[in-house]
C-alpha positions as CSV (number, residue, x, y, z in Angstrom):
1,M,0.0,0.0,0.0
2,P,1.5,3.4,-0.9
3,R,2.7,5.5,2.0
4,A,0.5,8.4,1.0
5,L,-2.6,6.2,1.1
6,V,-1.7,4.9,4.6
7,F,-1.1,8.4,5.8
8,A,-4.4,9.6,4.4
9,L,-6.3,6.8,6.1
10,A,-4.6,7.5,9.4
11,L,-5.4,11.2,9.1
12,A,-9.1,10.4,8.3
13,V,-9.4,8.1,11.4
14,F,-7.7,10.8,13.6
15,A,-10.0,13.5,12.3
16,T,-13.1,11.4,12.9
17,A,-12.0,10.6,16.5
18,A,-11.1,14.2,17.1
19,S,-14.5,15.5,15.9
20,L,-16.3,12.9,18.1
21,T,-14.3,14.0,21.1
22,L,-15.0,17.7,20.4
23,A,-18.7,17.0,19.8
24,A,-19.3,15.5,23.2
25,D,-20.8,18.7,24.6
26,R,-23.9,18.0,26.7
27,T,-25.8,15.5,28.8
28,I,-29.6,15.5,29.0
29,I,-31.4,14.0,32.0
30,L,-34.8,12.6,31.2
31,K,-37.6,10.9,33.2
32,V,-39.4,7.8,32.0
33,G,-42.7,8.8,30.4
34,A,-41.7,12.5,29.7
35,T,-40.7,13.3,26.2
36,S,-38.4,16.2,25.4
37,A,-37.5,18.1,22.2
38,L,-33.9,18.5,21.2
39,L,-32.8,21.2,18.7
40,L,-29.5,21.0,16.9
41,E,-27.4,24.0,15.7
42,R,-26.8,22.4,12.3
43,P,-28.8,20.0,10.1
44,F,-28.1,16.3,10.6
45,N,-28.3,13.4,8.1
46,T,-27.8,10.4,10.3
47,M,-28.0,9.6,14.0
48,L,-26.5,6.7,16.0
49,I,-28.2,5.6,19.2
50,G,-26.0,3.9,21.7
51,D,-28.7,1.9,23.4
52,P,-32.1,2.1,21.7
53,D,-33.7,0.3,24.6
54,V,-33.1,3.3,26.9
55,V,-34.4,6.1,24.6
56,D,-36.2,6.3,21.3
57,V,-35.7,9.2,18.9
58,L,-38.4,10.6,16.6
59,V,-37.1,12.9,13.8
60,R,-39.2,16.1,13.4
61,D,-36.9,17.7,10.8
62,D,-33.2,17.9,9.9
63,R,-32.5,20.0,13.1
64,S,-34.9,18.7,15.7
65,V,-35.9,15.4,17.3
66,I,-38.2,14.2,20.1
67,L,-36.5,12.1,22.8
68,Q,-38.8,9.5,24.2
69,P,-37.2,7.8,27.3
70,L,-38.1,4.1,27.5
71,K,-36.4,2.8,30.6
72,P,-33.8,3.9,33.2
73,G,-30.2,3.9,32.0
74,A,-27.5,5.8,30.3
75,T,-26.8,6.0,26.6
76,N,-25.7,8.6,23.9
77,I,-26.8,9.8,20.5
78,I,-24.4,10.9,17.9
79,F,-25.7,13.2,15.1
80,L,-23.8,13.2,11.8
81,D,-24.0,15.6,8.9
82,G,-24.2,14.7,5.2
83,R,-20.5,14.0,5.1
84,S,-20.6,11.7,8.1
85,I,-18.9,14.2,10.4
86,A,-20.1,14.3,14.0
87,I,-22.2,17.4,14.7
88,T,-22.8,16.6,18.4
89,N,-22.6,13.7,20.8
90,V,-25.4,14.0,23.3
91,G,-25.3,11.9,26.5
92,I,-28.7,10.7,27.8
93,L,-29.4,9.8,31.3
94,V,-32.9,8.4,31.9
95,C,-34.3,8.3,35.5
96,N,-37.4,6.6,36.7
97,L,-39.9,8.7,38.6
98,G,-39.8,8.2,42.3
99,V,-36.5,6.2,42.4
100,S,-33.8,6.4,45.0
101,A,-30.4,7.6,43.9
102,I,-29.0,5.4,41.2
103,T,-25.3,5.7,40.2
104,Y,-24.4,4.7,36.7
105,P,-20.9,3.5,35.6
106,D,-20.1,6.9,34.2
107,K,-20.7,8.4,37.7
108,S,-24.0,10.1,36.6
109,V,-26.7,10.1,39.3
110,C,-30.5,10.1,39.2
111,E,-31.6,11.9,42.4
112,H,-34.8,10.9,44.2
113,V,-37.8,12.7,42.7
114,D,-40.7,13.2,45.1
115,E,-43.8,13.5,43.1
116,Q,-46.1,13.5,46.1
117,P,-47.8,16.9,46.8
118,T,-47.0,18.4,50.2
């Protein structure tokens, strides 16, 4: 394999990894049963859901989605543009209503939510 091709492939892998790292810019905490809208700064073409059992994503248009939490857990969603470059990497933490504190492997915590009126 020519040296220039190997260099180009290595550079492409590095650029992809760097854009994913730079795109990891927010974490959203959701509760089971409560949907939430997410607006992106730029249009996306593709999205990758880490664990589709934790959250479902319904596309509204090329800049907005509806997040539907399905069960408690942690996952992420990566949004890619038309050139497959990461726009953003959104961390998702889904908590169950009325649960005690839960610590996930990434050290995120769902605090107890008291839904009882006082």
